[in-house]
C-alpha positions in Angstrom: 0.0 0.0 0.0 2.9 2.3 0.8 4.6 1.7 -2.5 1.5 2.4 -4.6 0.9 5.5 -2.6 4.4 6.7 -3.6 3.8 5.7 -7.2 0.6 7.6 -7.2 2.3 10.7 -5.8 5.0 10.5 -8.4 2.4 10.4 -11.2 0.7 13.5 -9.8 4.1 15.3 -9.6 4.8 14.5 -13.3 1.5 15.9 -14.3 2.0 19.1 -12.3 5.6 19.5 -13.6 4.5 19.3 -17.2 2.0 22.1 -16.6 4.5 24.3 -14.8 7.4 23.5 -17.2 9.9 22.7 -14.5 11.9 19.8 -15.9 14.7 20.1 -13.4 12.4 19.5 -10.4 10.9 16.5 -12.2 14.3 15.0 -12.8 15.3 15.3 -9.2 12.1 13.8 -7.9 12.4 10.9 -10.4 16.0 10.3 -9.2 14.9 10.2 -5.6 12.2 7.6 -6.1 14.6 5.4 -8.1 17.0 5.6 -5.2 14.3 4.7 -2.7 13.4 1.7 -4.7 17.0 0.5 -4.8 17.1 0.6 -1.0 14.2 -1.9 -0.9 15.1 -4.6 -3.5 13.3 -7.3 -1.4 9.9 -5.8 -2.2 8.6 -7.3 -5.4 6.1 -4.5 -5.8 8.9 -2.0 -5.5 10.7 -3.7 -8.4 7.5 -3.4 -10.5 7.3 0.3 -9.7 11.0 0.7 -10.7 10.3 -1.1 -14.0 7.3 1.2 -14.5 9.4 4.3 -13.8 12.0 3.2 -16.3 9.4 3.6 -19.0 8.7 7.2 -17.8 12.3 8.4 -17.4 12.8 12.1 -18.1 16.0 13.8 -19.0 17.2 17.2 -17.8 15.3 19.0 -20.7 12.0 17.5 -19.6 11.7 15.2 -22.6 10.6 11.6 -22.0 13.0 8.9 -22.9 12.2 5.4 -24.1 13.6 2.5 -22.1 16.7 0.7 -23.2 16.7 -2.9 -22.2 20.5 -3.1 -22.1 21.4 0.3 -20.8 18.4 1.8 -19.0 19.3 0.7 -15.5 23.0 1.4 -15.9 22.5 5.1 -16.3 20.7 5.4 -13.0 23.2 3.2 -11.2 26.1 5.2 -12.4 24.3 8.3 -11.3 24.0 6.9 -7.8 27.6 5.8 -7.5 29.0 9.0 -8.8 27.0 11.2 -6.4 29.5 10.8 -3.4 32.3 11.9 -5.7 30.4 15.1 -6.5 29.8 15.7 -2.8 33.5 15.2 -1.9 34.4 17.8 -4.5 31.9 20.2 -2.9 33.3 19.3 0.5 36.8 20.5 -0.5 35.4 24.0 -0.6 33.6 23.7 2.7 35.0 24.9 6.0 36.5 22.3 8.4 33.7 23.0 11.0 31.0 22.4 8.3 32.7 19.2 7.3 32.7 18.0 10.9 29.0 18.8 11.3 28.0 17.2 8.0 30.1 14.0 8.6 27.0 12.0 9.6 25.3 12.7 6.3 28.1 11.3 4.2 28.7 7.7 3.1 31.4 5.7 4.7 33.9 6.2 1.9 33.5 10.0 2.1 33.9 9.8 5.9 37.2 8.0 5.6 38.4 10.6 3.1 37.6 13.4 5.4 39.1 11.7 8.4 42.3 11.1 6.5 42.3 14.7 5.4 41.9 15.8 9.0 44.7 13.6 10.2 47.0 15.0 7.6 46.1 18.5 8.6 46.7 17.8 12.3 50.0 16.2 11.5 51.1 19.2 9.5 50.0 21.6 12.3 51.9 19.5 14.9 55.0 19.5 12.8 54.8 23.3 12.3 54.1 23.8 16.0 57.1 21.6 17.0 59.4 23.5 14.5 58.2 26.8 15.9 58.7 25.7 19.5 62.2 24.5 18.7 63.1 27.8 17.0 61.7 29.8 19.9 63.6 27.5 22.4 66.8 28.1 20.6 66.2 31.8 20.4 65.4 31.8 24.1 68.5 30.0 25.0 70.6 32.6 23.2 68.8 35.6 24.7 67.7 34.2 28.0 69.6 35.7 30.9 69.8 34.0 34.3 72.3 34.3 37.2 75.7 33.1 36.1 76.5 29.9 37.9 80.2 30.6 37.6 79.8 33.9 39.3 80.3 32.6 42.8 80.8 36.0 44.3 77.2 37.0 43.6 73.9 36.1 45.3 70.3 36.9 44.4 68.4 39.5 46.4 64.7 39.4 46.0 61.8 41.7 46.8 61.0 45.3 46.1 62.5 47.0 49.2 65.6 44.8 49.4 66.4 45.4 45.7 65.8 49.2 45.9 68.0 49.5 49.0 70.7 47.2 47.7 70.9 49.5 44.6 70.8 52.8 46.5 72.9 52.1 49.5 76.0 51.2 47.5 77.1 48.4 49.9 76.7 45.8 47.2 78.1 45.5 43.7 75.0 45.0 41.6 75.4 43.0 38.5 72.0 42.4 36.9 68.3 43.0 37.6 65.7 40.4 36.7 62.1 41.6 36.2 59.0 39.5 35.7 57.7 39.8 32.2 54.1 40.9 31.8 51.7 43.5 33.3 53.4 43.2 36.7 56.4 44.9 35.3 54.4 48.1 34.9 53.6 48.6 38.6 55.0 51.8 40.1 57.1 49.9 42.6 58.7 47.7 39.9 59.3 50.7 37.7 61.1 52.4 40.6 63.5 49.5 41.0 64.1 49.5 37.2 64.8 53.2 37.3 67.3 52.9 40.1 69.1 50.1 38.2 69.1 52.1 35.0 70.6 55.1 36.6 73.5 53.0 37.9 74.1 51.2 34.7 72.8 47.8 35.9 71.6 45.5 33.2 67.9 44.8 33.2 66.5 41.5 31.9 62.9 40.4 31.6 62.3 36.8 32.6 59.3 34.5 33.4 57.8 34.0 36.8 59.2 30.4 36.9 62.7 31.8 36.5 62.2 34.3 39.4 60.8 31.5 41.5 63.9 29.4 40.9 66.2 32.4 41.7 64.4 33.1 45.0 64.0 29.4 45.9 60.2 29.7 45.8 60.0 32.7 48.1 58.0 35.9 47.6 60.1 38.0 45.1 57.4 40.5 44.2 58.5 40.3 40.5 62.1 41.4 40.9 65.4 39.7 41.7 68.8 41.4 41.8 72.1 39.6 41.3 74.6 41.3 43.5 77.6 40.7 45.7 76.9 39.4 49.2 76.9 41.3 52.4 78.9 40.1 55.4 79.2 41.1 59.0 81.2 44.2 59.7 84.2 44.5 61.9 85.6 47.4 64.0 88.3 48.1 61.5 86.0 48.4 58.5 83.4 50.7 60.0 82.9 52.4 63.3 79.7 53.7 64.7 79.3 57.5 65.0 79.5 58.9 68.4 76.1 59.9 69.9 75.3 62.8 72.2 72.9 60.6 74.3 73.5 57.3 75.9 74.2 54.6 73.4 72.4 51.2 73.3 73.8 48.2 71.5 71.9 45.0 70.8 74.0 41.8 71.2 72.6 38.6 69.5 74.0 35.2 70.5 73.3 32.2 68.2 70.2 33.5 66.4 69.8 30.8 63.8 66.5 31.5 62.1 66.9 34.0 59.3 63.3 35.2 59.6 63.9 36.0 63.3 67.1 37.8 62.5 65.4 39.9 59.8 62.5 40.8 62.1 65.0 41.8 64.9 67.0 44.0 62.5 63.8 45.7 61.3 62.7 46.5 64.9 66.2 47.6 66.0 66.5 50.0 63.1 63.0 51.4 63.6 63.3 52.0 67.3 66.8 53.6 67.1 69.4 51.0 68.2 72.9 52.4 67.8 74.5 49.1 66.8 73.6 45.4 66.3 76.3 42.9 67.3 76.2 39.1 66.5 78.2 36.1 67.2 79.8 34.6 64.1 79.6 31.0 65.3 76.2 29.1 65.4 74.4 32.2 63.8 72.7 32.4 60.4 74.6 34.5 57.8 73.3 37.8 56.4 71.5 36.1 53.5 68.9 37.5 51.0 66.3 35.8 53.2 67.3 37.9 56.1 67.2 41.0 53.9 63.7 40.2 52.7 62.5 39.4 56.3 63.9 42.8 57.4 62.1 44.5 54.5 65.5 45.7 53.2 66.8 47.0 56.6 69.8 44.7 56.4 70.9 46.7 53.4 71.0 49.9 55.5 72.0 48.9 59.1 75.4 47.5 59.7 75.6 44.2 61.7 78.9 43.6 63.4 80.2 40.1 63.9 82.6 38.9 66.6 84.4 35.6 66.9 84.2 35.9 70.7 81.4 37.8 72.3 82.8 37.2 75.8 86.0 39.1 75.0 84.1 42.0 73.5 81.8 42.3 76.5 84.7 42.3 79.0 86.3 45.0 77.0 83.1 47.1 77.1 82.6 46.6 80.8 86.2 47.9 81.3 85.2 51.0 79.4 82.2 51.7 81.7 79.4 50.0 79.8 76.7 47.9 81.6 75.6 44.5 80.4 71.9 43.7 80.6 70.7 40.1 80.0 67.2 38.7 79.4 65.3 35.8 81.0 61.8 34.4 80.9 59.1 35.4 83.3 59.3 32.0 85.1 63.1 31.8 85.2 64.9 30.2 88.1 66.2 32.3 90.9 69.8 33.5 90.3 72.3 35.7 92.1 71.9 38.3 89.4 69.0 40.7 90.1 65.9 40.3 87.8 64.0 43.4 86.9 60.9 43.9 84.8 61.7 45.8 81.6 59.2 48.6 82.4 61.1 49.4 85.7 64.6 49.6 84.1 66.1 52.9 82.9 69.2 53.5 80.9 71.7 55.6 82.8 74.9 54.7 81.0 76.0 53.0 77.8 74.2 49.7 77.7 74.6 46.3 76.0 71.3 44.4 75.7 71.9 40.6 75.2 69.4 38.4 73.5 69.9 34.6 73.4 69.1 32.1 70.7 65.7 30.4 70.0 66.5 27.2 71.8 68.5 27.7 75.0 68.7 31.4 75.3 71.9 33.0 76.6 74.9 30.9 77.3 76.3 30.6 80.9 79.5 32.5 79.8 77.5 35.6 78.8 75.0 35.3 81.7 77.9 35.5 84.1 78.9 38.9 82.7 75.4 40.4 83.1 74.8 43.0 85.9 71.0 42.9 85.5 68.5 40.5 83.9 65.3 41.9 82.3 62.1 40.1 82.0 58.7 40.7 80.3 55.8 40.0 82.6 52.9 38.0 81.2 49.5 39.4 81.2 47.8 36.2 82.4 48.5 32.7 83.8 50.4 30.8 81.1 50.1 27.1 80.2 53.4 25.2 80.3 55.3 25.3 77.0 53.9 28.7 75.9 55.1 30.9 78.7 57.8 32.6 76.6 57.8 34.9 73.6 59.5 34.6 70.2 62.9 36.1 70.3 62.1 38.7 67.6 58.9 39.8 69.5 60.8 39.9 72.8 63.5 42.0 71.3 61.0 44.5 70.0 59.3 44.9 73.4 62.6 45.2 75.3 64.1 47.7 72.9 61.1 49.8 73.0 61.0 49.8 76.8 64.7 50.7 77.1 64.8 53.3 74.4 61.7 55.0 75.8 63.5 55.3 79.2 66.5 56.8 77.4 64.3 59.5 75.9 62.6 60.2 79.2 66.0 61.0 80.9 67.2 63.5 78.3 
């Protein structure tokens, strides 16, 4: 019933096409029905319809053709097999996106052709990409600038303030400034560092964030790193502190091993007005770029003096009329040396304030030279294990208390 219905519709279309003189449409409709019949060869009625349509074949000009027993079917069959070739020629002018979206409508052989073309295109793109990357890598190796591993006399200072002060104070020999490439290099603080480096003839090189991370060992570099000569502890011969009109106060550090603590102590000492910072050379951390960053660049400004033997230096100062003041915890054991709260102590003569290391505090050798021990009282009852302060925090509190008393006695 379905086949006869299609045949009836086809006959009606032929009649209307003759009246409207549209042979092209008739030819296309006729070709469609022949293809539909080929897809259902098992239906005997369909074969009859196909045979009937062979007698009513119409050419492109709208003229009916008589059937040819030997060649009638072959023309239609060739037309069907040649159709994918015509489509593939049209596909060559289609965009890649349209080819991908239309892939489901194409026969299998056309899909394989398109897939092969896509593979060739991807291979070509990959080859070009690899060649471009290799060229860029070679160019980068020629122009890329990183700290020279052979330059053992240089270290990398990182951070805005340490780099600016290292350039402006003149205590270091600056070699090269590395700046993070990108929008971060246009910040006012970064431009200030670049300007200072340019004025001093220091070479400036833009590098990636990964390069800066490696230079600073993963620490916060704020987009700039400076390759410069290292700073060391000062000696009495190299630099001497200027004489002050008021009572001097020196901060003496014994075995401070944490660079973050040392940096924080230097920052507080400089801010509060300590005249000199002294440190033991043994069992103490060096004046590294980490200390400079922790001090926010203060290490580039303030001089830190190093001594092989702090005990000898203290004895010499005591002979010159200086007083030695040590520090203990609030719950320290009783000793023969008087213990005073920091708020009750006043500076009346040149003073040396001693601060011990993070673990054991002051050594017995230095404690024996102290004339007074200062303590910071707790504001509440403390649990065991947390009754003391961090050495950098304690240093800040004690320095503020002592220097405030010095100002009140002027």
